[in-house]
C-alpha positions as CSV (number, residue, x, y, z in Angstrom):
1,M,158.0,67.7,53.3
2,A,158.4,64.4,51.4
3,V,161.4,62.3,52.6
4,N,163.6,59.7,51.0
5,M,162.8,56.1,52.1
6,I,166.5,55.3,53.0
7,E,166.9,58.5,55.0
8,I,163.7,57.9,57.1
9,L,164.8,54.3,57.7
10,K,168.2,55.5,59.1
11,S,166.4,58.0,61.3
12,A,164.0,55.4,62.6
13,V,166.8,52.9,63.3
14,K,168.7,55.5,65.3
15,K,165.6,56.4,67.3
16,L,164.8,52.7,68.0
17,E,168.4,52.1,69.1
18,G,168.2,55.0,71.4
19,N,165.2,53.5,73.1
20,N,166.8,50.1,73.6
21,I,164.8,48.2,70.9
22,Q,166.8,45.0,70.3
23,T,166.2,44.7,66.5
24,P,165.9,48.3,65.3
25,L,166.7,47.7,61.6
26,L,164.5,44.7,61.2
27,D,161.6,46.3,63.0
28,A,161.8,49.5,61.0
29,E,162.0,47.6,57.7
30,V,159.0,45.3,58.6
31,I,156.9,48.4,59.5
32,L,157.9,50.3,56.4
33,C,157.3,47.3,54.0
34,D,153.9,46.7,55.6
35,L,153.0,50.4,55.3
36,L,154.0,50.5,51.6
37,K,152.5,47.1,50.9
38,K,155.9,46.0,49.4
39,D,158.4,43.3,50.2
40,K,161.9,43.8,51.5
41,I,163.5,43.7,48.1
42,F,161.7,46.9,47.3
43,I,163.9,48.7,49.8
44,F,167.1,47.6,48.0
45,T,165.8,48.2,44.4
46,H,164.0,51.5,45.0
47,R,166.4,53.4,47.2
48,D,165.2,56.7,45.7
49,Y,161.6,56.2,46.6
50,V,160.1,59.2,48.4
51,L,157.4,58.8,51.0
52,N,154.4,61.2,50.8
53,D,153.3,63.1,53.8
54,E,150.6,60.6,54.8
55,E,153.1,57.7,54.5
56,E,155.7,59.5,56.6
57,K,153.1,60.4,59.3
58,M,151.9,56.8,59.5
59,F,155.4,55.4,59.6
60,W,156.5,57.6,62.6
61,K,153.2,56.8,64.4
62,C,154.1,53.1,64.1
63,I,157.7,53.7,65.2
64,D,156.4,55.5,68.3
65,Q,154.2,52.5,69.1
66,R,157.3,50.2,68.8
67,I,159.3,52.5,71.2
68,K,156.5,52.1,73.8
69,G,157.0,48.3,73.6
70,V,154.1,47.4,71.3
71,P,155.2,44.2,69.4
72,V,155.7,44.6,65.7
73,Q,153.1,42.0,65.0
74,Y,150.4,44.0,66.8
75,I,151.5,47.1,64.9
76,I,151.2,45.6,61.4
77,K,148.4,43.3,62.5
78,K,149.8,40.1,61.2
79,Q,152.2,37.2,61.8
80,E,153.3,34.3,59.5
81,F,152.9,30.8,60.8
82,M,153.2,27.5,59.0
83,G,153.4,29.4,55.7
84,L,150.1,31.1,56.3
85,D,149.3,34.7,57.2
86,F,147.4,35.3,60.5
87,Y,145.7,38.5,61.7
88,V,146.8,39.3,65.2
89,E,146.0,42.1,67.6
90,E,146.1,42.7,71.4
91,G,143.9,40.0,72.9
92,V,145.6,37.0,71.4
93,L,149.0,35.5,71.8
94,I,151.4,36.1,68.9
95,P,152.1,32.8,67.2
96,R,155.7,31.6,67.7
97,P,157.9,29.5,65.4
98,D,158.4,27.1,68.3
99,T,154.7,26.2,68.1
100,E,155.2,25.0,64.5
101,I,157.0,22.0,66.0
102,L,153.8,21.1,67.7
103,V,151.7,21.4,64.6
104,E,154.2,19.5,62.4
105,E,154.2,16.6,64.9
106,V,150.4,16.4,64.8
107,I,150.4,16.5,61.0
108,D,152.9,13.7,60.8
109,W,150.9,11.5,63.2
110,A,147.7,12.2,61.3
111,K,149.3,11.0,58.0
112,N,149.3,7.4,59.3
113,R,145.6,7.3,60.2
114,N,143.3,5.5,57.9
115,T,140.0,6.9,59.4
116,E,137.5,8.7,57.2
117,K,137.7,11.8,59.4
118,I,140.3,12.8,61.9
119,R,138.5,14.7,64.7
120,V,140.7,17.3,66.4
121,V,140.2,19.8,69.3
122,D,142.6,22.7,69.8
123,L,142.3,23.9,73.4
124,G,143.0,27.6,73.9
125,T,143.0,28.4,70.2
126,G,143.9,32.1,70.5
127,S,144.5,33.5,67.1
128,G,143.6,30.1,65.6
129,A,147.2,29.4,64.4
130,I,147.1,25.7,65.5
131,S,143.6,24.9,64.5
132,V,143.7,26.7,61.2
133,S,147.0,25.1,60.2
134,L,145.8,21.6,61.1
135,S,142.6,22.1,59.2
136,K,144.6,23.4,56.2
137,Y,147.2,20.6,56.1
138,I,145.2,17.6,57.3
139,K,142.7,17.3,54.5
140,K,140.4,14.8,56.2
141,S,140.3,16.7,59.5
142,F,137.3,17.9,61.4
143,V,138.5,20.6,63.9
144,Y,137.0,22.1,67.0
145,A,138.7,25.2,68.4
146,V,138.0,26.2,72.0
147,D,138.8,29.4,73.9
148,L,137.6,31.2,77.0
149,S,138.1,34.6,75.3
150,L,135.4,35.9,73.0
151,V,138.0,38.3,71.5
152,A,140.3,35.4,70.7
153,L,137.5,33.5,69.1
154,S,136.5,36.5,66.9
155,I,140.1,36.8,65.7
156,A,140.4,33.0,65.1
157,K,137.2,33.0,63.1
158,K,138.6,35.8,60.9
159,N,141.8,33.8,60.3
160,A,139.8,30.7,59.4
161,K,137.8,32.6,56.9
162,E,140.9,34.3,55.4
163,N,142.7,30.9,55.1
164,E,139.5,29.2,53.7
165,V,139.0,26.5,56.3
166,E,135.9,25.3,58.1
167,I,136.3,25.0,61.9
168,I,133.8,24.7,64.7
169,F,134.5,27.4,67.3
170,L,133.4,27.0,70.8
171,Q,133.5,29.4,73.8
172,G,134.4,27.9,77.2
173,D,137.0,26.5,79.5
174,L,139.0,23.7,78.0
175,F,136.8,20.6,77.5
176,E,133.6,22.2,79.0
177,P,132.0,23.1,75.6
178,L,132.6,19.5,74.5
179,K,130.9,17.7,77.4
180,N,128.0,16.5,75.2
181,L,130.2,15.5,72.3
182,K,129.0,12.1,71.0
183,E,132.0,11.3,68.8
184,K,135.4,10.5,70.4
185,L,138.3,12.6,69.3
186,D,141.4,11.4,67.5
187,I,143.6,14.3,68.6
188,V,143.7,16.7,71.6
189,V,146.3,19.5,71.0
190,S,147.1,22.5,73.0
191,N,149.6,25.2,73.6
192,P,148.2,26.2,77.0
193,P,149.3,29.0,79.4
194,Y,152.4,27.7,81.0
195,I,154.3,30.7,82.6
196,P,154.5,30.5,86.4
197,K,152.5,33.4,87.9
198,E,155.5,35.0,89.6
199,D,157.6,34.8,86.4
200,I,155.2,36.9,84.3
201,K,156.5,40.1,85.9
202,T,160.0,39.2,84.6
203,L,159.1,38.8,81.0
204,Q,160.1,41.4,78.4
205,V,157.8,44.4,78.2
206,E,156.4,43.3,74.8
207,V,155.0,40.2,76.4
208,Q,153.9,41.2,79.9
209,K,152.4,44.5,79.0
210,Y,150.7,43.7,75.7
211,E,150.1,40.0,75.3
212,P,147.0,38.6,77.1
213,I,147.7,37.4,80.7
214,L,145.0,34.8,80.2
215,A,147.1,33.1,77.6
216,L,150.3,33.2,79.7
217,D,149.4,32.5,83.4
218,G,149.8,28.8,84.1
219,G,149.3,29.1,87.8
220,E,151.8,29.0,90.7
221,D,154.1,26.4,89.0
222,G,153.0,26.9,85.4
223,L,151.4,23.4,85.3
224,D,147.7,24.1,86.1
225,Y,146.4,23.6,82.6
226,Y,148.6,20.5,82.0
227,R,147.1,18.9,85.0
228,R,143.5,19.5,83.8
229,I,144.1,18.6,80.2
230,I,146.0,15.4,81.1
231,D,143.3,14.5,83.6
232,Q,140.3,15.1,81.3
233,S,141.6,14.0,77.9
234,P,140.8,10.3,78.5
235,L,137.1,11.2,78.7
236,F,137.2,12.6,75.1
237,L,140.0,10.7,73.2
238,R,139.4,7.5,71.5
239,D,141.7,4.5,72.1
240,K,145.1,5.2,70.7
241,G,144.2,8.9,70.2
242,L,146.9,11.5,70.4
243,L,147.5,14.1,73.1
244,A,150.0,16.7,71.9
245,L,151.2,19.6,74.1
246,E,153.6,22.4,73.8
247,V,155.6,23.0,77.0
248,G,157.8,25.6,78.6
249,H,161.6,25.3,78.3
250,D,162.0,23.4,81.6
251,Q,158.7,21.6,81.9
252,A,159.0,18.5,79.7
253,D,159.9,16.1,82.5
254,E,157.2,17.5,84.8
255,V,154.5,17.1,82.2
256,I,155.6,13.6,81.4
257,S,155.4,12.8,85.2
258,L,151.8,14.0,85.2
259,M,151.0,11.7,82.3
260,K,152.6,8.7,84.0
261,M,150.8,9.4,87.2
262,K,147.5,9.5,85.3
263,G,148.3,5.9,84.2
264,C,146.6,5.8,80.9
265,Y,149.1,7.2,78.4
266,E,151.7,5.3,76.4
267,N,154.2,6.0,73.6
268,I,155.2,9.2,75.5
269,K,157.7,11.2,73.4
270,K,159.7,14.5,73.8
271,I,160.4,16.6,70.7
272,K,163.0,19.3,70.7
273,D,162.7,22.7,68.9
274,L,165.5,24.1,66.7
275,S,167.3,25.4,69.7
276,G,167.5,22.0,71.2
277,I,164.9,22.7,73.9
278,E,162.3,20.0,74.7
279,R,159.3,21.9,73.4
280,V,156.6,19.3,72.6
281,I,155.3,16.2,74.5
282,T,153.1,13.7,72.7
283,A,151.4,10.5,74.0
284,T,148.7,8.2,72.9
285,L,145.8,6.9,75.0
286,C,146.0,3.3,76.0
287,E,143.5,0.9,74.5
288,S,140.3,0.1,76.4
289,T,140.3,3.2,78.4
290,K,137.1,3.4,80.5
291,N,136.3,7.0,81.4
292,D,139.3,8.3,83.3
293,I,140.3,5.0,85.0
294,I,142.7,2.5,83.4
295,D,145.5,0.2,84.4
296,C,148.0,-0.2,81.6
């Protein structure tokens, strides 16, 4: 039997609340709007809308998924990031607003470059949120996107196509696919796995059960990937090139220490997110770097 939209929303909210879902109304509205292909205003202006049998069946199927802990973004298969729509599914990390701070910082840095092309690599591209956004908003960019996961690369390619940008996608571990690159890079950017291994089991169920462990596990102290990226970046960056990294909520000083120990980075800067957490670290490569050894 057909059911009124407002009544089914109320029932869904009650069911989600009873299963300890933290944002029951928001989740139910997002799922319903996606199902109906309408925006949120539709709910307020068409309160008498009646769902047909198929719509009702699909809605409750999605609500049941949410109760099991499946993130809303995986249910509706999309997430907005930097004003762009990205397709997401299990196998890639869901883009977070915090990562927009990283992208915005890179874009601002690129504005001051007078080179004909700005060569960028996004290490651990996942859904392609960073690489696609940079390619979209830095008009003279040439972007490489690297990931170990073939599933992630497939999704990232789909997002590049949907957002009408050209990116070179490479499968491999960090810089490994770039070892024969002839041109030096202007920018190395990454939001690497940074959760300490033991902390993963304490994460909310939406993250630890459904998001890819490969994109979360940063080793025993969460810093494994930072060590490797900081150590290897001088081999690929041009003089004065930018290294930009997203970091965990308590990792900024440790990552900066790694940069200082390497001895070839300058202009090291911490950028806070909207919550006041030090979320992004940027630095530039000292001039006259010779391979990975420099005194500056």
